[in-house]
Structure formats: C-alpha cells, structure tokens
A tleap script that builds the chain and sets N, CA, C and O, in Angstrom:
source leaprc.protein.ff14SB
mol = sequence {
  NMET PRO GLU ASP LEU SER PHE ILE ARG GLY
  VAL THR GLN ALA ALA LEU HIE MET GLU ARG
  ALA GLY ARG GLY GLY ARG THR VAL THR THR
  ILE THR LEU LYS PRO GLU ILE GLY GLN LYS
  SER MET GLU LEU MET ALA LYS ALA MET ARG
  GLN GLY LEU GLY CYS GLY SER HIE ILE GLU
  ASP ALA LYS ILE VAL ILE GLN GLY ASP ASN
  ARG GLU ARG ALA LYS ILE TRP LEU GLU LYS
  HIE GLY VAL LYS ARG VAL CVAL
}
set mol.1.N position { 0.850 -1.182 0.000 }
set mol.1.CA position { 0.000 0.000 0.000 }
set mol.1.C position { 0.891 1.239 0.000 }
set mol.1.O position { 1.670 1.411 0.938 }
set mol.2.N position { 0.815 2.100 -0.998 }
set mol.2.CA position { 1.749 3.210 -1.133 }
set mol.2.C position { 1.544 4.334 -0.122 }
set mol.2.O position { 2.501 5.044 0.188 }
set mol.3.N position { 0.339 4.524 0.400 }
set mol.3.CA position { 0.100 5.631 1.322 }
set mol.3.C position { 0.744 5.338 2.668 }
set mol.3.O position { 0.833 4.187 3.094 }
set mol.4.N position { 1.194 6.406 3.332 }
set mol.4.CA position { 1.761 6.282 4.663 }
set mol.4.C position { 0.627 6.344 5.681 }
set mol.4.O position { -0.003 7.388 5.848 }
set mol.5.N position { 0.367 5.233 6.359 }
set mol.5.CA position { -0.725 5.163 7.325 }
set mol.5.C position { -0.217 5.222 8.758 }
set mol.5.O position { -0.907 4.764 9.668 }
set mol.6.N position { 0.964 5.771 8.981 }
set mol.6.CA position { 1.541 5.818 10.318 }
set mol.6.C position { 0.716 6.690 11.271 }
set mol.6.O position { 0.804 6.517 12.487 }
set mol.7.N position { -0.084 7.624 10.742 }
set mol.7.CA position { -0.911 8.482 11.584 }
set mol.7.C position { -1.947 7.676 12.368 }
set mol.7.O position { -2.448 8.153 13.385 }
set mol.8.N position { -2.275 6.468 11.917 }
set mol.8.CA position { -3.280 5.651 12.595 }
set mol.8.C position { -2.798 5.280 14.000 }
set mol.8.O position { -3.618 5.121 14.904 }
set mol.9.N position { -1.497 5.142 14.196 }
set mol.9.CA position { -0.974 4.794 15.520 }
set mol.9.C position { -1.263 5.876 16.551 }
set mol.9.O position { -1.251 5.608 17.753 }
set mol.10.N position { -1.523 7.097 16.091 }
set mol.10.CA position { -1.850 8.193 17.008 }
set mol.10.C position { -3.287 8.182 17.479 }
set mol.10.O position { -3.645 8.937 18.383 }
set mol.11.N position { -4.119 7.339 16.886 }
set mol.11.CA position { -5.520 7.231 17.298 }
set mol.11.C position { -5.565 6.384 18.563 }
set mol.11.O position { -5.103 5.244 18.573 }
set mol.12.N position { -6.129 6.955 19.636 }
set mol.12.CA position { -6.164 6.230 20.903 }
set mol.12.C position { -7.416 5.379 21.056 }
set mol.12.O position { -7.399 4.381 21.777 }
set mol.13.N position { -8.511 5.761 20.382 }
set mol.13.CA position { -9.754 4.999 20.517 }
set mol.13.C position { -10.564 5.076 19.231 }
set mol.13.O position { -10.621 6.114 18.572 }
set mol.14.N position { -11.183 3.960 18.894 }
set mol.14.CA position { -12.106 3.903 17.764 }
set mol.14.C position { -13.377 3.232 18.249 }
set mol.14.O position { -13.329 2.139 18.814 }
set mol.15.N position { -14.518 3.880 18.030 }
set mol.15.CA position { -15.819 3.325 18.431 }
set mol.15.C position { -16.538 2.836 17.178 }
set mol.15.O position { -16.711 3.586 16.217 }
set mol.16.N position { -16.953 1.577 17.198 }
set mol.16.CA position { -17.654 0.958 16.073 }
set mol.16.C position { -19.133 0.834 16.403 }
set mol.16.O position { -19.500 0.389 17.490 }
set mol.17.N position { -19.983 1.230 15.455 }
set mol.17.CA position { -21.431 1.122 15.635 }
set mol.17.C position { -22.059 0.606 14.357 }
set mol.17.O position { -21.633 0.958 13.257 }
set mol.18.N position { -23.075 -0.231 14.507 }
set mol.18.CA position { -23.858 -0.670 13.361 }
set mol.18.C position { -25.093 0.223 13.281 }
set mol.18.O position { -25.749 0.469 14.293 }
set mol.19.N position { -25.411 0.708 12.079 }
set mol.19.CA position { -26.587 1.555 11.876 }
set mol.19.C position { -27.404 1.030 10.712 }
set mol.19.O position { -26.869 0.476 9.752 }
set mol.20.N position { -28.699 1.214 10.816 }
set mol.20.CA position { -29.598 0.851 9.738 }
set mol.20.C position { -30.606 1.977 9.480 }
set mol.20.O position { -31.104 2.121 8.363 }
set mol.21.N position { -30.902 2.764 10.499 }
set mol.21.CA position { -31.921 3.810 10.405 }
set mol.21.C position { -31.519 4.889 9.403 }
set mol.21.O position { -30.378 5.351 9.399 }
set mol.22.N position { -32.458 5.281 8.561 }
set mol.22.CA position { -32.228 6.356 7.605 }
set mol.22.C position { -31.376 5.968 6.423 }
set mol.22.O position { -30.880 6.842 5.713 }
set mol.23.N position { -31.192 4.694 6.194 }
set mol.23.CA position { -30.332 4.241 5.107 }
set mol.23.C position { -31.058 3.281 4.170 }
set mol.23.O position { -30.429 2.471 3.490 }
set mol.24.N position { -32.362 3.377 4.141 }
set mol.24.CA position { -33.146 2.561 3.223 }
set mol.24.C position { -33.072 1.075 3.532 }
set mol.24.O position { -33.172 0.250 2.624 }
set mol.25.N position { -32.899 0.722 4.805 }
set mol.25.CA position { -32.839 -0.676 5.189 }
set mol.25.C position { -31.472 -1.307 5.063 }
set mol.25.O position { -31.283 -2.465 5.436 }
set mol.26.N position { -30.520 -0.561 4.542 }
set mol.26.CA position { -29.166 -1.104 4.389 }
set mol.26.C position { -28.387 -0.932 5.688 }
set mol.26.O position { -28.561 0.054 6.403 }
set mol.27.N position { -27.546 -1.883 5.977 }
set mol.27.CA position { -26.740 -1.864 7.196 }
set mol.27.C position { -25.360 -1.292 6.884 }
set mol.27.O position { -24.744 -1.632 5.874 }
set mol.28.N position { -24.885 -0.414 7.777 }
set mol.28.CA position { -23.534 0.125 7.663 }
set mol.28.C position { -22.865 0.075 9.030 }
set mol.28.O position { -23.535 -0.009 10.059 }
set mol.29.N position { -21.552 0.126 9.029 }
set mol.29.CA position { -20.766 0.219 10.253 }
set mol.29.C position { -20.106 1.589 10.259 }
set mol.29.O position { -19.429 1.959 9.300 }
set mol.30.N position { -20.303 2.350 11.347 }
set mol.30.CA position { -19.669 3.663 11.448 }
set mol.30.C position { -18.512 3.573 12.440 }
set mol.30.O position { -18.573 2.854 13.437 }
set mol.31.N position { -17.471 4.319 12.137 }
set mol.31.CA position { -16.265 4.325 12.962 }
set mol.31.C position { -15.971 5.766 13.353 }
set mol.31.O position { -15.740 6.615 12.492 }
set mol.32.N position { -15.981 6.041 14.657 }
set mol.32.CA position { -15.655 7.346 15.192 }
set mol.32.C position { -14.292 7.254 15.858 }
set mol.32.O position { -14.053 6.357 16.667 }
set mol.33.N position { -13.398 8.173 15.523 }
set mol.33.CA position { -12.024 8.137 16.023 }
set mol.33.C position { -11.790 9.216 17.068 }
set mol.33.O position { -12.322 10.322 16.973 }
set mol.34.N position { -10.975 8.869 18.078 }
set mol.34.CA position { -10.549 9.852 19.074 }
set mol.34.C position { -9.052 9.707 19.241 }
set mol.34.O position { -8.585 8.582 19.422 }
set mol.35.N position { -8.274 10.768 19.191 }
set mol.35.CA position { -8.687 12.108 18.795 }
set mol.35.C position { -9.004 12.137 17.309 }
set mol.35.O position { -8.515 11.311 16.539 }
set mol.36.N position { -9.825 13.097 16.919 }
set mol.36.CA position { -10.195 13.205 15.512 }
set mol.36.C position { -8.953 13.500 14.674 }
set mol.36.O position { -8.035 14.191 15.116 }
set mol.37.N position { -8.945 12.966 13.471 }
set mol.37.CA position { -7.841 13.211 12.553 }
set mol.37.C position { -8.356 14.102 11.426 }
set mol.37.O position { -9.566 14.278 11.280 }
set mol.38.N position { -7.467 14.654 10.646 }
set mol.38.CA position { -7.852 15.563 9.571 }
set mol.38.C position { -8.628 14.878 8.459 }
set mol.38.O position { -8.633 13.652 8.351 }
set mol.39.N position { -9.278 15.679 7.640 }
set mol.39.CA position { -10.104 15.168 6.543 }
set mol.39.C position { -9.284 14.327 5.562 }
set mol.39.O position { -9.719 13.255 5.143 }
set mol.40.N position { -8.108 14.814 5.201 }
set mol.40.CA position { -7.265 14.084 4.256 }
set mol.40.C position { -6.842 12.731 4.834 }
set mol.40.O position { -6.846 11.723 4.128 }
set mol.41.N position { -6.479 12.715 6.116 }
set mol.41.CA position { -6.095 11.462 6.766 }
set mol.41.C position { -7.280 10.509 6.843 }
set mol.41.O position { -7.118 9.304 6.656 }
set mol.42.N position { -8.472 11.040 7.118 }
set mol.42.CA position { -9.673 10.188 7.161 }
set mol.42.C position { -9.949 9.566 5.799 }
set mol.42.O position { -10.323 8.396 5.707 }
set mol.43.N position { -9.763 10.350 4.744 }
set mol.43.CA position { -9.985 9.826 3.395 }
set mol.43.C position { -8.980 8.712 3.070 }
set mol.43.O position { -9.343 7.699 2.473 }
set mol.44.N position { -7.716 8.909 3.468 }
set mol.44.CA position { -6.709 7.864 3.260 }
set mol.44.C position { -7.060 6.601 4.040 }
set mol.44.O position { -6.919 5.487 3.536 }
set mol.45.N position { -7.520 6.790 5.277 }
set mol.45.CA position { -7.878 5.643 6.104 }
set mol.45.C position { -9.100 4.913 5.547 }
set mol.45.O position { -9.137 3.682 5.539 }
set mol.46.N position { -10.093 5.662 5.083 }
set mol.46.CA position { -11.286 5.045 4.489 }
set mol.46.C position { -10.905 4.248 3.243 }
set mol.46.O position { -11.427 3.157 3.012 }
set mol.47.N position { -10.001 4.793 2.450 }
set mol.47.CA position { -9.561 4.091 1.243 }
set mol.47.C position { -8.822 2.806 1.604 }
set mol.47.O position { -9.045 1.761 0.993 }
set mol.48.N position { -7.939 2.890 2.600 }
set mol.48.CA position { -7.191 1.711 3.025 }
set mol.48.C position { -8.125 0.647 3.597 }
set mol.48.O position { -7.925 -0.544 3.358 }
set mol.49.N position { -9.141 1.065 4.348 }
set mol.49.CA position { -10.109 0.109 4.894 }
set mol.49.C position { -10.943 -0.501 3.781 }
set mol.49.O position { -11.250 -1.693 3.810 }
set mol.50.N position { -11.303 0.302 2.816 }
set mol.50.CA position { -12.079 -0.192 1.668 }
set mol.50.C position { -11.305 -1.299 0.958 }
set mol.50.O position { -11.876 -2.331 0.603 }
set mol.51.N position { -10.005 -1.084 0.752 }
set mol.51.CA position { -9.177 -2.081 0.084 }
set mol.51.C position { -8.914 -3.284 0.978 }
set mol.51.O position { -8.932 -4.423 0.512 }
set mol.52.N position { -8.670 -3.038 2.254 }
set mol.52.CA position { -8.342 -4.119 3.171 }
set mol.52.C position { -9.517 -5.013 3.526 }
set mol.52.O position { -9.350 -6.217 3.720 }
set mol.53.N position { -10.712 -4.426 3.612 }
set mol.53.CA position { -11.893 -5.192 3.994 }
set mol.53.C position { -12.721 -5.645 2.802 }
set mol.53.O position { -13.600 -6.495 2.948 }
set mol.54.N position { -12.456 -5.093 1.632 }
set mol.54.CA position { -13.199 -5.492 0.442 }
set mol.54.C position { -14.640 -5.033 0.459 }
set mol.54.O position { -15.529 -5.757 0.013 }
set mol.55.N position { -14.882 -3.824 0.973 }
set mol.55.CA position { -16.244 -3.286 0.995 }
set mol.55.C position { -16.169 -1.782 0.748 }
set mol.55.O position { -15.097 -1.183 0.843 }
set mol.56.N position { -17.296 -1.185 0.437 }
set mol.56.CA position { -17.340 0.247 0.175 }
set mol.56.C position { -17.167 1.058 1.447 }
set mol.56.O position { -17.512 0.596 2.534 }
set mol.57.N position { -16.633 2.266 1.315 }
set mol.57.CA position { -16.494 3.156 2.466 }
set mol.57.C position { -16.514 4.604 1.996 }
set mol.57.O position { -16.185 4.911 0.850 }
set mol.58.N position { -16.908 5.483 2.909 }
set mol.58.CA position { -16.865 6.911 2.647 }
set mol.58.C position { -16.829 7.659 3.972 }
set mol.58.O position { -16.956 7.060 5.040 }
set mol.59.N position { -16.654 8.982 3.892 }
set mol.59.CA position { -16.616 9.837 5.070 }
set mol.59.C position { -17.962 10.548 5.188 }
set mol.59.O position { -18.498 11.047 4.198 }
set mol.60.N position { -18.504 10.589 6.408 }
set mol.60.CA position { -19.794 11.239 6.643 }
set mol.60.C position { -19.802 11.794 8.067 }
set mol.60.O position { -19.689 11.030 9.026 }
set mol.61.N position { -19.932 13.099 8.213 }
set mol.61.CA position { -20.002 13.760 9.526 }
set mol.61.C position { -18.854 13.355 10.457 }
set mol.61.O position { -19.102 12.956 11.594 }
set mol.62.N position { -17.622 13.451 10.000 }
set mol.62.CA position { -16.416 13.122 10.768 }
set mol.62.C position { -16.390 11.667 11.214 }
set mol.62.O position { -15.765 11.341 12.224 }
set mol.63.N position { -17.063 10.787 10.471 }
set mol.63.CA position { -17.053 9.354 10.739 }
set mol.63.C position { -16.708 8.621 9.454 }
set mol.63.O position { -17.011 9.091 8.357 }
set mol.64.N position { -16.075 7.473 9.600 }
set mol.64.CA position { -15.858 6.593 8.459 }
set mol.64.C position { -17.030 5.633 8.420 }
set mol.64.O position { -17.350 4.998 9.425 }
set mol.65.N position { -17.672 5.522 7.270 }
set mol.65.CA position { -18.828 4.638 7.106 }
set mol.65.C position { -18.436 3.541 6.127 }
set mol.65.O position { -18.046 3.819 4.992 }
set mol.66.N position { -18.542 2.281 6.576 }
set mol.66.CA position { -18.263 1.156 5.683 }
set mol.66.C position { -19.534 0.343 5.503 }
set mol.66.O position { -20.350 0.233 6.418 }
set mol.67.N position { -19.690 -0.215 4.335 }
set mol.67.CA position { -20.911 -0.937 3.995 }
set mol.67.C position { -20.972 -2.275 4.717 }
set mol.67.O position { -19.968 -2.975 4.844 }
set mol.68.N position { -22.159 -2.614 5.184 }
set mol.68.CA position { -22.390 -3.902 5.833 }
set mol.68.C position { -22.046 -3.883 7.308 }
set mol.68.O position { -21.467 -2.923 7.816 }
set mol.69.N position { -22.410 -4.956 7.986 }
set mol.69.CA position { -22.080 -5.117 9.399 }
set mol.69.C position { -20.700 -5.750 9.471 }
set mol.69.O position { -20.565 -6.971 9.540 }
set mol.70.N position { -19.686 -4.912 9.456 }
set mol.70.CA position { -18.293 -5.373 9.443 }
set mol.70.C position { -17.562 -4.971 10.714 }
set mol.70.O position { -16.372 -4.658 10.670 }
set mol.71.N position { -18.262 -4.977 11.850 }
set mol.71.CA position { -17.640 -4.548 13.101 }
set mol.71.C position { -16.451 -5.426 13.488 }
set mol.71.O position { -15.397 -4.905 13.854 }
set mol.72.N position { -16.602 -6.731 13.413 }
set mol.72.CA position { -15.509 -7.625 13.812 }
set mol.72.C position { -14.310 -7.494 12.881 }
set mol.72.O position { -13.169 -7.412 13.336 }
set mol.73.N position { -14.570 -7.473 11.580 }
set mol.73.CA position { -13.471 -7.343 10.619 }
set mol.73.C position { -12.780 -5.988 10.757 }
set mol.73.O position { -11.555 -5.902 10.661 }
set mol.74.N position { -13.566 -4.925 10.984 }
set mol.74.CA position { -12.989 -3.592 11.148 }
set mol.74.C position { -12.161 -3.525 12.431 }
set mol.74.O position { -11.103 -2.895 12.451 }
set mol.75.N position { -12.631 -4.163 13.493 }
set mol.75.CA position { -11.885 -4.182 14.756 }
set mol.75.C position { -10.520 -4.828 14.556 }
set mol.75.O position { -9.505 -4.296 15.008 }
set mol.76.N position { -10.493 -5.957 13.888 }
set mol.76.CA position { -9.224 -6.651 13.624 }
set mol.76.C position { -8.307 -5.772 12.786 }
set mol.76.O position { -7.112 -5.685 13.066 }
set mol.77.N position { -8.848 -5.117 11.761 }
set mol.77.CA position { -8.059 -4.255 10.885 }
set mol.77.C position { -7.472 -3.079 11.674 }
set mol.77.O position { -6.292 -2.759 11.528 }
set mol.78.N position { -8.290 -2.442 12.501 }
set mol.78.CA position { -7.830 -1.289 13.281 }
set mol.78.C position { -6.744 -1.692 14.276 }
set mol.78.O position { -5.739 -0.995 14.415 }
set mol.79.N position { -6.944 -2.814 14.968 }
set mol.79.CA position { -5.939 -3.270 15.932 }
set mol.79.C position { -4.633 -3.619 15.228 }
set mol.79.O position { -3.549 -3.341 15.743 }
set mol.80.N position { -4.738 -4.222 14.062 }
set mol.80.CA position { -3.548 -4.585 13.281 }
set mol.80.C position { -2.743 -3.338 12.884 }
set mol.80.O position { -1.517 -3.386 12.790 }
set mol.81.N position { -3.446 -2.228 12.654 }
set mol.81.CA position { -2.780 -0.997 12.223 }
set mol.81.C position { -2.431 -0.058 13.368 }
set mol.81.O position { -2.039 1.083 13.124 }
set mol.82.N position { -2.568 -0.518 14.633 }
set mol.82.CA position { -2.035 0.240 15.739 }
set mol.82.C position { -2.992 1.077 16.558 }
set mol.82.O position { -2.542 1.856 17.399 }
set mol.83.N position { -4.303 0.952 16.350 }
set mol.83.CA position { -5.252 1.685 17.195 }
set mol.83.C position { -5.219 1.019 18.567 }
set mol.83.O position { -5.335 -0.202 18.678 }
set mol.84.N position { -5.059 1.835 19.616 }
set mol.84.CA position { -4.841 1.298 20.949 }
set mol.84.C position { -6.080 0.666 21.568 }
set mol.84.O position { -5.962 -0.353 22.249 }
set mol.85.N position { -7.259 1.233 21.357 }
set mol.85.CA position { -8.486 0.727 21.985 }
set mol.85.C position { -9.614 0.773 20.967 }
set mol.85.O position { -9.890 1.823 20.387 }
set mol.86.N position { -10.264 -0.363 20.749 }
set mol.86.CA position { -11.384 -0.453 19.822 }
set mol.86.C position { -12.595 -0.925 20.626 }
set mol.86.O position { -12.578 -2.008 21.210 }
set mol.87.N position { -13.649 -0.099 20.651 }
set mol.87.CA position { -14.877 -0.456 21.400 }
set mol.87.C position { -16.059 -0.498 20.474 }
set mol.87.O position { -17.176 -0.778 20.911 }
savepdb mol mol.pdb
quit
C-alpha cells in the first residue's frame, strides 16, 4: 500500500457502531475516532479500509462509514494498524 498510514498509531480509541436507520434498510458500520484526525487522513484511512476489507467506504459527519455489518473485521483491521483501543 503506497500511502503512509503511520498516523493511525496516534488514534487512541475507535468506536464501532452498526446503523440501519435512515439508510433505506441497508446496514452500515460507522467508525468514530478519538482524537479526531484531519479530513485528508480520514480519506486515506477510508480508502485503506475499503481495500483491506473489500467493501465500500466513505466519510460522513467526521465518521468513516463502511458498507455492511463489518464490526468484527474492522476491529481486527484497526488493531492490526495500531489503534490502541477499539470499542
């Protein structure tokens, strides 16, 4: 992966939530990061997660949104890339 994702190690906490409301019945997983990272870094992280998990992703209201209920897979991916606490 050509992008430098070292900024992910600075994330101390990531909260994963499954949502369905307001999305036409489709399920998504939202990821909120603390401390918040910049827009460009979020876009790089969403792209890396999209490639690593094999699902769609985008940025919405300072959250990363990935398609489907991928909480377990996202947790493993985040821990692998150095996020200290995933809840």
